[in-house]
N, C-alpha and C positions, 0 to 999 in steps of 0.2 A: 504494500500500500504506500509506504513512504517513497519507494522508488518511483512509483507512478506520479506522485505529487511533485517530486523533484524534477522529473522529466517534463511534466506539463508546465511547471513554472519556468523552467529553462526555455521551453518552446515559446511561450508567450512573451517572455522578456526579450528573447532574440528577435521575435517578430516586431515588437515595439521599437527596439533599438534600430533595426534595419529600416523600418518605415520612417522613423524620426530623422535618421541621418540622410536617407534618400530624399526627403522632402525639404532639406535645409536650403534656404535661399540666402545667398551671401549679401545681397543688397549693397550697402556702402562699405561693408567690411573689406579689408584688404585681402588679396589672394596670397595664400602661403602654400607652396607646392608640397611641403612636408606634411602639413595638416591635411591637405587633400589626399595625399597618399595614405596617411594614417586612417583617415575616414574610410577610404576605399578598402583597406585591409580589414578594418573593423566590420564594415558592411559585408564583405566576403566571408568573414569568419562567422558572423551571425547568420547569414544566409545558408552557409554550409551546415551549421548546427541544426537549423530548421529542416533542411533537406534530409539529413541523417536521422533526425528524430522521426520524421514522417516515414522513412524507409524502415525504421525499426533497428537501425545500426547503432544508434546512440541511446542508451538507457542509463540514466544516472542512478547510482546506488543511494540508498537512504542516508548514508553517512556523508554524502557530498553536499550537505546543506550549507557549509561555509562558502563554497563556490557559488551556490545559487544566491546567497545573501550578497556576496561581492558583485555578482552580475546585476542584482536588483539595485544596489547602490549606484553602480556605474550607469545603468539605464536611467535611473531617476535623475542623476546629475545631467545626463545628456538631454533628457526631456526638459528639465528645468532651464537649461541653457538654450533651449529651442533648436537643438541640433548643432550648435556651435561647439565643435570638439576642442577648438583652441581655448575657449572660455573655461572648459572643464579642466584642461591640462595646464593652464597658465599658472605659473608660480606666483603667489601673492595676489590671487584674484579676489580675496576678501576685501571688503570696503574699509575695514578697520583693523589696524595692527597693534593698537594699544599704546602708541607713542604719546597720545594726548594724556592718557591716564598716568603714565609714568612721569611725565613732565610736571603734572599738577601735584604729585606726591613729593617731588624733590624740594619744593619751596617750603 
């Protein structure tokens, strides 16, 4: 039973990840070849996982839940960034780094 749940969760997470990356529209954002290649590899991997699950070649064991959770977090971040993989992977992407708080405590 746990194996079926893990496999179905992986299937739907990969479907959502593939669709969100496929429908990304760059708009005014700048083009980065490395990010485009990384998005392509991510989409190819997600699509391959979907195909293998549909064929029955990929069945996750019940104890693979950490990988499914990791995939869920990554998929959630990609959806939150509206498919912008560069925004997910950019170091220091958070809006607040704590400098203001540290400066106010010094005085």
